[in-house]
C-alpha positions in Angstrom: -3.4 -2.8 -57.1 -7.0 -3.2 -57.0 -9.0 -3.9 -59.8 -9.4 0.0 -59.9 -9.6 2.0 -63.1 -6.2 3.6 -62.8 -4.8 6.8 -64.6 -1.6 5.8 -64.7 0.5 2.2 -63.9 2.4 3.1 -61.0 4.6 0.3 -62.1 6.0 2.1 -65.2 7.6 4.5 -62.7 9.7 2.1 -61.1 10.5 -0.8 -63.6 14.3 -0.7 -64.4 14.3 -0.1 -67.9 11.7 2.6 -67.7 13.4 4.0 -64.2 16.0 6.3 -66.3 18.1 8.3 -63.5 19.2 10.1 -66.1 17.5 13.5 -65.8 18.6 15.3 -68.9 19.1 19.0 -69.4 20.2 21.1 -72.0 23.4 22.2 -70.3 25.8 21.5 -67.9 26.3 23.4 -64.5 23.7 25.3 -62.7 20.0 26.0 -63.9 17.5 27.2 -61.4 19.7 26.3 -58.4 20.2 22.5 -59.5 23.4 21.4 -60.4 24.0 18.9 -63.3 27.2 16.9 -64.2 26.9 15.0 -67.3 23.2 15.3 -67.9 22.7 14.2 -64.3 21.1 16.1 -61.7 23.7 15.6 -58.8 22.5 18.0 -56.2 20.7 21.6 -55.3 19.3 23.1 -52.3 16.4 21.8 -51.0 14.3 24.6 -52.1 15.6 24.1 -55.8 14.1 20.7 -55.5 10.7 21.4 -54.2 10.9 23.8 -57.1 11.7 21.5 -59.7 8.7 19.0 -58.8 6.4 21.6 -59.0 4.8 21.6 -62.2 3.4 24.6 -64.6 1.4 25.0 -67.6 4.4 23.8 -69.5 6.4 21.9 -67.3 5.6 18.5 -65.5 9.0 16.7 -63.8 10.1 13.4 -64.8 8.2 10.5 -63.1 12.2 9.1 -62.0 12.4 12.6 -60.6 9.0 12.5 -58.5 9.5 9.1 -57.2 13.3 9.8 -56.2 12.4 13.2 -54.5 9.3 11.9 -52.8 11.4 9.0 -51.5 14.2 10.9 -50.2 12.9 14.3 -49.2 11.5 12.6 -45.8 14.9 12.8 -44.5 14.5 16.8 -44.7 11.3 17.5 -44.4 8.2 15.9 -43.4 5.7 15.0 -46.1 2.7 17.1 -44.9 5.4 19.8 -45.1 6.0 19.1 -48.1 2.8 19.1 -49.3 1.9 22.1 -48.1 4.9 23.9 -49.8 4.0 22.7 -53.0 0.5 24.0 -52.5 1.3 27.5 -51.5 3.9 27.5 -54.4 1.3 26.5 -56.8 -1.2 29.0 -55.4 1.6 31.7 -55.7 2.7 30.9 -59.3 -0.7 30.2 -61.0 -2.1 33.2 -58.9 -4.5 30.9 -57.6 -5.7 33.5 -55.1 -6.9 36.0 -57.5 -10.7 36.9 -57.3 -10.7 36.4 -60.7 -8.8 33.7 -62.2 -7.1 32.9 -65.2 -9.5 30.0 -66.4 -7.5 29.0 -70.0 -4.3 29.0 -67.7 -5.8 27.0 -65.3 -7.2 24.3 -67.5 -3.7 23.7 -68.9 -1.9 23.7 -65.2 -5.0 21.2 -63.4 -4.0 18.2 -65.4 -0.7 18.5 -64.2 -1.1 19.0 -60.5 -3.6 16.6 -60.5 -1.4 14.2 -62.0 1.4 14.6 -59.5 -1.1 14.2 -56.7 -2.2 11.2 -58.2 1.5 9.6 -58.5 2.0 10.6 -54.6 -1.0 9.1 -53.7 -0.5 5.7 -55.6 3.1 5.3 -54.8 3.2 6.4 -51.2 0.0 5.8 -49.9 1.1 5.7 -46.3 1.9 9.1 -46.5 -1.7 10.1 -46.6 -2.8 8.4 -43.6 -2.6 11.8 -42.0 -5.5 14.3 -41.9 -2.9 17.1 -42.8 -2.2 15.4 -46.1 -5.7 15.1 -47.0 -6.4 18.5 -46.5 -4.0 19.9 -48.7 -5.4 17.8 -51.2 -9.0 19.0 -50.9 -7.7 22.5 -50.9 -6.1 22.3 -54.2 -8.9 20.9 -55.8 -11.1 23.4 -54.5 -8.8 26.1 -55.9 -8.9 25.2 -59.7 -12.3 23.0 -59.4 -14.0 26.2 -60.7 -12.4 26.3 -63.8 -13.3 22.7 -65.0 -16.2 20.6 -63.7 -14.2 17.3 -64.0 -11.6 18.1 -62.0 -14.1 17.3 -59.0 -14.8 13.9 -60.8 -11.2 13.4 -60.9 -10.4 14.2 -57.1 -13.3 12.2 -55.8 -11.8 9.2 -58.0 -8.2 9.5 -56.5 -9.9 9.7 -52.9 -11.5 6.7 -53.7 -8.7 4.6 -54.8 -6.4 5.9 -52.1 -9.1 5.2 -49.3 -9.6 1.7 -50.9 -6.2 1.0 -50.9 -5.1 2.1 -47.3 -8.2 0.1 -46.5 -6.8 -3.1 -47.9 -3.2 -2.2 -46.4 -4.7 -1.6 -42.7 -6.6 -5.1 -43.0 -3.3 -6.7 -44.1 -1.6 -5.2 -41.5 -4.0 -6.4 -38.8 -4.1 -9.8 -39.9 -0.3 -9.9 -39.5 -0.7 -8.4 -35.9 -3.2 -11.0 -35.0 -1.2 -13.6 -36.2 1.9 -12.5 -34.6 0.2 -12.0 -31.2 -1.2 -16.0 -31.6 2.1 -17.0 -31.9 3.9 -15.6 -29.2 1.9 -17.2 -26.9 3.1 -20.7 -28.7 6.8 -20.1 -28.3 7.0 -23.4 -26.7 10.2 -24.3 -24.9 9.8 -27.9 -25.2 7.3 -30.6 -25.7 8.0 -34.2 -24.7 7.1 -34.8 -28.2 3.4 -36.8 -28.1 3.3 -37.0 -31.9 -0.7 -37.5 -31.7 -1.2 -34.0 -30.5 1.7 -32.6 -32.4 0.9 -32.3 -36.2 4.1 -32.0 -38.2 4.6 -30.2 -41.4 4.6 -33.7 -43.5 1.1 -34.2 -42.0 -0.2 -30.6 -43.5 1.7 -30.7 -47.0 3.9 -33.4 -48.1 4.7 -32.1 -51.7 7.8 -29.9 -51.5 6.0 -27.9 -54.3 3.2 -27.0 -52.9 4.7 -26.0 -49.9 7.3 -23.6 -51.7 4.1 -22.0 -53.8 2.1 -21.3 -50.3 5.6 -19.8 -49.1 5.7 -17.5 -52.1 2.0 -17.0 -51.0 2.8 -15.6 -47.6 6.3 -13.7 -48.9 4.3 -11.5 -51.5 1.5 -10.8 -49.2 3.8 -9.4 -46.6 5.9 -7.7 -49.1 2.9 -6.4 -51.0 2.3 -4.2 -47.5 5.9 -2.6 -47.2 5.6 1.0 -48.5 8.9 2.3 -50.1 9.5 4.9 -47.8 10.0 2.6 -45.2 13.3 1.8 -46.1 14.3 5.4 -46.2 12.5 5.9 -42.4 14.7 2.9 -41.3 17.8 5.0 -41.4 16.5 8.5 -40.7 19.1 10.2 -38.8 18.9 13.9 -37.6 19.2 16.6 -40.5 22.3 18.6 -40.0 20.4 21.6 -41.2 17.7 21.1 -39.1 18.5 21.3 -35.4 15.3 20.8 -33.7 13.9 16.8 -34.2 14.5 14.0 -36.4 12.3 14.0 -38.8 9.3 11.1 -37.7 10.8 11.3 -34.2 7.7 10.2 -32.8 7.6 6.9 -34.8 10.1 5.5 -37.2 7.0 3.7 -39.3 8.8 0.7 -40.6 6.2 -1.6 -38.5 5.9 -3.7 -42.1 9.4 -4.1 -42.7 9.8 -5.0 -39.1 6.8 -7.6 -39.5 8.5 -8.9 -42.8 11.9 -9.8 -40.6 10.2 -11.4 -38.1 8.5 -13.6 -40.5 11.9 -14.6 -42.0 13.0 -15.5 -38.2 9.8 -17.4 -37.7 10.4 -19.4 -40.9 14.2 -20.5 -39.8 12.8 -21.4 -36.4 10.0 -23.7 -37.8 12.4 -25.5 -40.1 14.5 -26.2 -37.5 11.7 -27.1 -34.9 10.3 -29.6 -37.8 13.8 -31.2 -38.3 14.4 -31.6 -34.1 11.4 -32.7 -33.1 10.6 -36.5 -34.4 11.8 -39.0 -32.4 13.2 -41.4 -35.0 16.5 -40.7 -37.1 15.2 -41.8 -39.9 11.9 -39.5 -39.9 14.6 -36.7 -39.0 16.4 -37.3 -42.5 13.1 -37.4 -44.0 12.5 -34.2 -43.3 15.6 -32.9 -43.7 15.5 -34.0 -47.5 11.8 -32.8 -47.8 13.1 -29.2 -46.5 15.9 -29.3 -49.2 13.3 -30.0 -51.9 11.0 -27.0 -50.8 14.3 -24.7 -50.9 14.7 -26.0 -54.3 11.9 -25.4 -55.4 11.7 -21.5 -53.9 14.7 -21.1 -55.5 13.5 -22.3 -59.2 10.7 -20.0 -58.6 12.6 -17.0 -57.6 11.6 -17.0 -53.9 15.3 -16.0 -52.2 13.6 -14.9 -49.2 12.2 -18.5 -47.7 15.2 -20.3 -49.8 17.6 -18.5 -47.5 15.5 -18.8 -44.5 15.1 -22.5 -44.7 18.9 -22.8 -45.4 19.6 -20.6 -42.0 17.3 -22.8 -40.0 19.2 -26.2 -41.3 22.6 -24.4 -40.6 21.2 -23.5 -36.8 23.9 -25.7 -34.5 21.1 -27.8 -32.8 20.4 -29.0 -36.4 24.0 -29.2 -38.2 25.1 -31.4 -34.9 22.7 -34.1 -35.5 25.7 -36.0 -37.4 23.7 -39.5 -37.3 20.5 -37.8 -38.8 22.6 -35.8 -41.7 24.7 -39.4 -42.6 21.0 -40.5 -43.7 20.4 -37.3 -46.0 21.4 -37.1 -49.7 23.2 -34.1 -49.3 24.6 -33.4 -52.8 21.3 -31.4 -53.4 21.7 -29.1 -50.1 25.2 -28.2 -50.8 24.1 -26.8 -54.3 22.1 -24.8 -52.8 24.2 -23.6 -49.8 26.5 -22.8 -52.3 24.2 -20.4 -53.8 23.7 -18.6 -50.8 27.1 -18.8 -49.9 27.8 -15.3 -48.1 31.8 -15.3 -49.5 32.4 -12.5 -52.0 29.3 -10.3 -50.4 27.2 -12.9 -51.8 28.4 -13.1 -55.3 26.7 -16.4 -56.3 23.2 -15.2 -55.1 23.5 -11.9 -56.9 24.1 -13.5 -59.6 21.2 -15.3 -58.8 19.1 -12.4 -58.7 20.3 -10.7 -61.5 19.0 -13.6 -63.5 15.6 -13.5 -61.8 15.3 -10.0 -62.6 15.9 -10.4 -65.8 13.9 -13.3 -66.2 10.8 -11.0 -64.5 11.7 -8.2 -67.2 11.0 -10.7 -70.1 8.1 -12.5 -68.7 5.0 -13.5 -70.2 3.3 -14.6 -67.2 3.2 -13.9 -63.4 5.1 -17.1 -62.8 7.6 -15.9 -64.2 7.8 -12.6 -62.9 8.3 -13.6 -59.4 11.5 -11.8 -57.4 11.5 -12.0 -54.1 14.9 -11.0 -52.9 17.0 -12.2 -49.8 15.3 -9.2 -47.5 17.8 -8.8 -44.6 20.7 -8.4 -47.5 18.5 -5.9 -49.3 18.3 -3.6 -46.3 21.8 -4.2 -45.8 22.5 -2.9 -48.9 20.7 0.1 -48.9 22.0 0.6 -44.9 25.4 1.0 -46.4 24.3 3.0 -49.1 23.0 5.2 -46.7 25.7 5.3 -44.4 28.5 5.4 -47.1 27.9 8.9 -48.3 26.4 12.2 -46.8 22.7 13.3 -47.4 23.9 16.8 -47.5 27.2 18.3 -49.2 29.4 20.6 -47.1 27.4 23.5 -49.0 24.0 22.4 -47.6 23.3 21.3 -50.8 20.9 17.3 -50.9 23.4 15.0 -52.3 20.6 13.8 -55.0 23.2 11.7 -56.6 22.9 9.4 -53.7 19.3 9.3 -53.8 19.2 8.3 -57.5 21.0 5.1 -56.4 18.7 4.8 -53.7 15.6 5.0 -55.6 17.5 2.6 -58.2 17.4 0.0 -55.2 14.0 0.9 -53.6 12.2 1.5 -57.3 13.3 -2.5 -58.3 12.0 -3.8 -55.3 8.8 -1.7 -55.5 8.3 -3.6 -58.8 8.8 -7.3 -57.8 6.3 -6.6 -54.8 3.8 -5.6 -57.1 3.6 -9.0 -58.7 0.1 -10.9 -58.2 1.0 -14.3 -56.8 0.0 -16.9 -59.7 -0.4 -20.1 -57.3 -4.0 -21.4 -55.4 -3.9 -20.3 -52.0 -4.0 -23.5 -49.4 -5.3 -21.7 -46.4 -4.8 -24.8 -44.3 -1.0 -24.7 -45.0 -0.9 -20.9 -44.8 -2.3 -21.3 -41.2 0.0 -23.7 -40.5 3.0 -21.7 -41.3 2.2 -18.9 -39.0 0.6 -20.9 -36.2 2.6 -23.8 -35.7 4.3 -23.9 -32.4 7.9 -23.3 -32.6 10.9 -24.1 -30.1 13.1 -21.3 -28.5 16.8 -21.7 -29.2 16.8 -23.5 -25.8 14.1 -25.8 -26.8 15.9 -26.4 -30.1 18.9 -27.3 -28.2 17.1 -29.8 -25.4 15.3 -31.6 -28.4 18.6 -32.2 -30.4 20.6 -33.5 -27.2 17.5 -35.8 -26.3 17.5 -37.2 -30.4 21.4 -37.5 -30.4 23.2 -37.4 -26.9 25.7 -34.8 -26.3 29.2 -35.2 -28.0 31.6 -33.6 -25.5 31.5 -31.8 -21.9 30.5 -28.5 -23.0 27.4 -30.2 -24.6 26.8 -32.5 -21.7 26.6 -29.4 -19.1 24.3 -27.5 -21.6 21.7 -30.5 -21.7 22.2 -31.1 -18.1 21.1 -27.4 -17.2 18.4 -27.3 -20.2 16.7 -30.6 -18.9 16.5 -29.2 -15.2 15.2 -25.4 -16.2 13.2 -26.5 -19.2 11.7 -30.0 -18.2 12.3 -29.7 -14.1 14.3 -32.7 -14.2 17.7 -33.7 -12.9 
C-alpha cells in the first residue's frame, strides 16, 4: 500500500472476519441463472456470473463475490476478455450508445462502475499491465464522463494509483531478478575454507533476534510482489468448454511465486553451508545453536516460512550426519521447534500454531503482532489439492462456484497477511549478505561435511573419494 489517498481499503475485502463467503439471497433455487443452496451461491453459467458482477443504478455486487469471481474467472476467460464483456454489457444496459444520454440515470450508475474498476485495479494490478485492459477502462470513462466532470478526476486518480503500484511492483521484481542472477554465479562447489576471505553469518550478525527480524523483512518484501491470481494461474488447465487453448498458455505469469520458492531453497542451503563450513567442531556447534535461536525468534514473530527453511537446512543429511558436532549442541530447543513443524497429521502442530498467529493478527494493536508468514510450499500444496480435488465445471457446464469460494477464502487470508508493513528497521548489510553470500551445491555440502567429520561407512567413503576427485581434483 502506497501512501496514496485511497477510495477503499483493499484489505477489508479479505479479512477473514470481513470475508463472508455467504452470498445471501432471499430465496433458494435459481435466480437469474444463479443456483443457490442454503443461501449460498453454489454454481452458475459463466454468463450468469458475469452478469452478477455488473453494477446497475440500484445494484452493486458484494465485495466477497467480486474478489472470488475475479480470482477464479481467469480459469475460464482471460481478464481482458472479461473486462471487455463487462463494458459491453454496461453500454447495452445503461444505453451508453444513445445519442442523448440519460444523465440522471448515469449519475446513479457512474460511481458504481468506477468503484468496481477501482476494486479490480487495487486487487489484481498485474491484470492491467496489458494495454487492452487500460483501453477498456478509458473507453468506459469517456462514455460516462460527459454526465459528471468528477468522473475524469476519479479516473485519473485510479490510473495514477495503478501506475504507482505497478511501478513499485516491477521495481521490486527487477531487484529480485538482479539478486538471483548475482547468486547463481556464486553457487560455489566447495571452498578450501580460508576464513579470511569467507565472511560467515556470525561476523555479519551475531544476534539471533536481529537476524530473525531481517529474515522477516526479506519475506514480507518478497510476499508483497505476489499477485493473488498467481495461485490460480499456477494450476491453469485446459478449460473443457474452450477447445482452442489453455488460458495464459503463452506464459504462466507466476514469476513472483517462483522467485519466492527459490528464496526458501536458498535459505535452506545457506543455513547448511554456514554449519558445514567452519573447520572446528566447536564453531560448527556454535553456528547450529545460533540458528536454533534464530528459528525460535522466527516462530515468536509469526515468520513460519523462514522457520521452516532453517529447520530444513539443519535436517539436510550433510548437516544431520555431523554426529560429533551435534553432541556439543543443546538440542532440547531444536526438538521443540522440530515438533512444531512436524509433518505428521498433515502438519497438525504447525496448522494449530498458524491459526493461533492468524487469530493474534486479527486482534492486533501493532504491526508487530500482525505478522503471519505462512510456510509457503504447504500453502501452495493446499491450494493445489483444493484445485485438483474438485472440478472447475459441473457436468451441466456450470461453473463450480462453491469450489472458488473455498479458494478465495484461502487466497484472501494470504493477501491480508502479505499487506502487513514490516515493523522492524532494515539492516541493508545483513539483507545483502542473506541474498549474496556464497552457498554450497549439494555436492559441495557433502564434501564439506566429510572434510569436517570423516565418513562413517563404505558408501560415504566412496562418495567422499569421488567428490574429492571431481570437485578438488585430488585423488
